[in-house]
C-alpha positions in Angstrom: 8.3 14.8 -39.7 9.3 14.3 -36.1 6.4 14.6 -33.7 7.8 13.1 -30.4 10.8 12.5 -28.4 11.2 8.9 -27.4 12.2 8.7 -23.7 12.1 5.0 -23.7 15.9 4.8 -24.0 18.6 3.9 -21.5 19.4 7.5 -20.5 15.7 8.2 -19.8 14.9 5.2 -17.6 12.8 4.7 -15.8 10.3 5.8 -18.4 7.6 8.1 -17.1 6.5 10.4 -19.9 7.2 11.4 -23.5 7.4 15.0 -24.8 5.4 15.6 -27.9 7.1 18.1 -30.3 6.3 19.6 -33.7 8.5 19.3 -36.8 10.7 22.1 -35.5 11.2 20.4 -32.1 8.9 22.8 -30.3 7.2 21.1 -27.4 3.5 20.6 -27.8 2.6 18.5 -24.8 3.4 15.3 -23.0 2.3 11.7 -23.3 1.9 9.9 -20.0 1.2 6.2 -20.2 -1.3 5.2 -17.5 1.0 2.5 -16.2 3.7 5.1 -15.6 1.5 7.2 -13.3 2.6 5.5 -10.0 6.2 6.7 -10.7 5.1 10.3 -10.8 2.1 10.4 -8.4 4.1 11.2 -5.2 5.8 14.2 -6.9 2.6 16.0 -8.0 0.4 18.1 -5.8 -2.9 16.3 -5.2 -4.8 19.6 -5.8 -3.2 19.9 -9.3 -5.7 19.2 -12.1 -3.3 16.7 -13.7 -3.2 14.7 -10.5 -7.0 14.7 -10.3 -7.3 13.6 -14.0 -4.8 10.8 -13.6 -6.4 9.6 -10.4 -9.7 9.3 -12.2 -8.2 7.7 -15.2 -6.3 5.1 -13.2 -9.0 4.4 -10.6 -9.8 0.7 -10.3 -12.9 -0.3 -8.3 -12.0 -2.4 -5.3 -13.9 -5.5 -6.5 -11.9 -5.4 -9.8 -8.5 -5.3 -8.0 -6.3 -8.3 -7.6 -5.9 -9.8 -4.1 -2.5 -8.1 -3.8 -3.9 -4.7 -4.8 -6.7 -5.1 -2.3 -4.2 -6.0 0.4 -2.2 -2.9 -0.3 -5.3 -0.7 -0.2 -6.5 -2.3 3.1 -3.2 -2.4 4.8 -3.2 1.2 6.1 -6.9 1.0 7.1 -6.3 -2.2 9.1 -3.2 -0.7 10.8 -5.2 2.4 11.7 -8.0 0.2 13.2 -5.5 -1.8 15.1 -3.9 1.3 16.6 -7.4 2.7 17.6 -8.2 -0.6 19.3 -4.9 -0.6 21.2 -5.6 2.9 22.4 -9.0 1.8 23.6 -7.4 -1.0 25.6 -8.1 -3.9 23.2 -5.4 -6.1 21.8 -4.0 -7.4 18.5 -3.6 -11.2 18.2 -1.2 -12.8 15.8 1.3 -15.7 15.5 5.0 -15.6 15.0 8.1 -17.9 15.5 7.3 -18.1 19.3 4.0 -19.8 18.5 5.3 -23.4 18.3 2.0 -25.1 18.6 -1.5 -24.4 17.2 -2.8 -23.1 20.5 -0.1 -20.4 21.0 -0.7 -16.7 20.0 0.8 -13.3 20.7 -1.6 -10.9 22.3 -0.2 -7.3 21.9 -1.6 -4.6 24.0 -0.7 -0.9 24.0 1.9 -1.4 26.8 2.9 -5.1 26.5 3.0 -8.3 24.6 2.0 -11.7 25.9 2.5 -15.2 24.7 -0.8 -17.0 25.4 -2.4 -20.3 25.0 -6.0 -20.4 23.7 -8.2 -23.5 24.4 -10.0 -24.1 21.2 -13.0 -25.7 22.9 -13.6 -23.2 25.7 -11.9 -20.1 24.4 -10.0 -19.8 27.7 -6.8 -17.7 27.4 -3.8 -18.7 29.6 -0.8 -16.4 30.0 2.4 -18.4 29.1 4.9 -15.6 29.2 5.0 -11.8 29.3 7.2 -10.6 26.4 7.4 -6.9 27.0 
């Protein structure tokens, strides 16, 4: 008695779900492995009951996530906070290939970027070069 269609074949890759059928090949439902949910998530309306169910079933508390998963979750929130700070006149500080010594940083404001030197002892910031 056949009770499923195996979609884990070359013509059905990437695997997302399997269709459960009865002995007469009438569809009964679907089987959706939890690890396949990310492949379908973007195509399902968040108000759909299936979406809500799968979101609950695949929810991982933040403290149980890997560092990589935590970084992905926080990335958008950090970016939003940085943009809010820029709009309020603050700056974002980071290092890139222009920072050739430990005291050099890029300070990015809403309207410009500066290469600056920071004195580790005093905290004094000295403008080295206006970048934009």
